[in-house]
N, C-alpha and C positions, 0 to 999 in steps of 0.2 A: 622718450616721452613726448607726445605731440604738444604743440604750443597751446596755451589756454586762449580760447576765443571769447568774444563778447557774448556769444550765446551761452557758453559754459558759465561765465560769471553771472549772467542774468538768471540762469536756472538755479545756481547756487543761492542767489539772493532770494528768489521766490520760495525756494524750499525751506528757508529758515522760518517763514511764517507758518508753514505747515507744521514744522517742529514745535513752534510756540503754541499752536492750536492744540496739538496732541498733548502737550504738557499742561494745558489748562491756563496758559498765559495770555490768551486772547480768545475772543469769541469767533465764531465762523464768519460773521459779518466783518469784524475787524481784520481777520486774515484776508478776506477778499478785497477789502478796501486798501489794505497795505500793499497787497500784490499789484493792485491797479495803479497805486501811486508810484511804487518802485519801478514798474514797467515804463513809466514816462521819464525816468531820470536817465539822462545820457551817460553811458559808461565811458570813462576816460581810461585809456589803456597805457598812456605814457607814464613815465616815472619822473617825479620831481615836484617842486612846489607849484601850487595853483593859487594865485592871488585873487581875492574877492574882486568882482567886477567893479565895485564902487570904491575900491581902495584909493585910487588916484585922486579923486575929487571929494573924498569924504570930509576932509577938513573944511572945505568951503560950504558944505551943506549944513543947513540948520539941523541940530540933533533931533531925532525922533523922540517922542515923549518918554519912551521907555529905554532910550539908548544910553549905554554906559561904555566907556572904553573897555576892550577886552584884551586882545593881544595874540590870538591864535591865527596864524596864516595857514590856510588850507593846503594840504599836500596830498599827493597820490603816491602810494607805496607799491612796490612790486607785488603783483597778485600772487605769484608763486610762493612768496614768503609769508603770506597771511594764514591765519587760522591754525598755526602750528603751536602746540603746547610746549612751553620751554622745558627742555630736558636738563637744564642746569641744576645740579644738586638733586636730580631726580624729583623735581617738584611736579607732582601730579595730583589729581583730585584724590583726597582721602575719604571722600564720601560725606563731608560736612555739607549741610544745606543751609546753614544759618551761622553768621559770624559778623561781628562788628569789631574792627581793629581800633585800639586806642590811639590817641594822638593829641596834638595841640588843639586848642579851641579855634574858632573861625578867625582868619586874618582878613585884612581889608586892603586890596590893591589900590583903592581910591580912584583917582582919575588917570592912573597909569595904564599902559598896555602890557602889564606884567603877569597875566594869568598863567602863563607857562612856568616861569620861575617860581611863582607862589605855589602852584600845584606840586611841582617836584620837590621843593623845599619841605612842604607839608608832609609829603610821603616819606622823605628821608628822616624827618624828626619824629615820626610816629612809629608805632609797632608794625611789624616785628623788627627787632634789631635796630632800635633808634640810635642815631648818632648825629652829630652837628653837621650842618651844611658847610661845605668848604669855601663858599663865597661870602664875603663880608656883608654884602647887601644884595637885594633882589635886582637893583639897577645894574650892579656889576655882572651878575649872572646873565641878565637880559642882554647886556652889551657883548658878552662873550658869545652868546648864542647868535647875536646879530652878525658878529664877525665871522662866524663859521657856517651859517646856514645858506649863504649864497644868494639871499633875497635882498638884503640891504634895505630893510624897511624899519622905520622908527615906530611903526604901529603894530608890530607883532613879530613873532618868530615861530619856528617849527618845533613841534613836540619831539620829533625824532632827533633833532639837534640837541635838545635839552637832555634827552636820555643818553646820547653818545657822550656828551661832555661829562655827565655824572659818572659814566663808566670810566672815562679817562682820568677823572679825579679819584678813582678807586672807591667810589660810593656804591657802585653797582658791579656785581659779577657779570651781568648781562641783562638783556631785555628781549622781549619778543612782542609780536602784534596779534591782535584778534579783530576781526570784523564781524564775528558772531557774538551777539550780546549775551546770549545764555551761556556760551562757553567762557566768555571773558569774565562774567560775574561769578560763575562757578569757580574759576581760577582765583579770583579775588578773595572769595570766601575761604578758600583752602590754603592760600599762600601769602596774601598781603594786599594792601591797597594798590589801586591802579589809576592811571590817568586816562580820562575819557575826553576825546577830542572830536569836534565836529560842529555842525550847525546848531546854533543856540536860538531859541524861539522867544517871542515877546512875553509869553506866559512864564517861561522859566526865568527870564530876566526880571520880571516884576517880583518874583519871589514870594507870591502869596500862596500859602499852603491851605489845604482844606482841613476838615475836622480830623482826618487821619494822617496829617502831616505829609500828604502827597502834593506834588505839583504835576498835573497832566500837561503834556507838551503844547497842546494847541497846534496850529499850523503856520503861524506868521513868523517868517524868518527875521532874525535880528542881525547876527554876525557870527563869526567863528569864535569858539570859546574852548578853553581847557579847564577841566575840573577834576577834583579828586573823588574817587569812589572808595569809601573806607570799609565797605562790606555789603552784605545783602542777606536776603532771605528768599530762597526759591519757593517757599510755600506760603509766604505772606499774601493775604487776599485783600485787595482793595474793594471794600464792601459796595461802594457805589457802582462800580463797573463790573464787579464779580470776577475780575481777572486776578491771577496770582503771579508771583515773581516780582521782586522789587530790589532795587539797589539804593543804598544810603549814600548820598553825596554830601560833600562839604564844599561850599563855594568860597571864593576869595572876595566876597562883597560885604564882609562884616557880619556882625550878629543880627543886624536888621533884616537880612535876607532870610526867607524861609522860617524855620523854627530854630531860632538862635544860630543861624548860619548854615543849617542843614535841612535836608528834605528827602523824602522817598520819591524815586522815579520808577515808573513801571519798566520792566525789561522790554516790553513791547515798544515803548516810546524810545528807548535807547537804541533798539534795532532800527527803528525808522530814522533816527538821527544819523546812524552810521551808514545807512543806505542813501542818504542825500535827499530824503523826501522833503525836508523843510526849505532848503536853499540850493539844492543841486550839487553840494559838495559832499563827497563820501567821507565818513569819519572812521575812527578806529579806537581801540583800547590799547594802551601801552602797558605791558606786564613787566615791571621792573623787578629784578632779583637783587636784593641788597647784599652787600658784603657782610 
């Protein structure tokens, strides 16, 4: 099999918006705009963690008006491992197009950088197959991630490290990755909640929903963030934009964010997030398969 090139990756990225357009999940103008934005994002071929450019001196800077500590350190995963549906236990799409998985109410990470442990804990304690998280506190889990992720940063950790530690603690049978938003949300609807990782925007950070409980992404980059997706509806239409396909996210910023801690995100905006349109860091969905 020939090696994957930057051209191959870019073509894959651009084709996703054609897929969303054909599915009615974006307008033709939004497809063209997205493709133009994605084509400007530099493709990173290396594997390993990528620290945000501002991480070193962030503590000395005055916080932006909408800034909150988050805790995701951007990373690049092997391209050849992405977009593969997990075969563990034969978990494949069963044809459902709408599902919201039950779970705890919204939690609040406060001023910590613990978005990754909060997200994975919330996934473990919710449906399907809920069970207790093996770490006594989110701080303990964060510290274990920090010891194992090779980054040694007090301001965040890697989502992939969190998934691997959950597997080692026998909370997960396994996990796989997706950089295709439509495929990732379809998997979530049919199999269980997922962790969404990537560039967070100022509008998402502010957490103000519209009359339909959506938060559109906007374009202003804030920081890296990890958040739980607890389900979605591939046919749900956002009336103001006329596009369909939405994911229901639950954040770790408490009940004051969004609609009691939750909101609808358009699948189009999630795809842009994972393609690095907002801050130049590519994101992904982690699909954990619980024991």
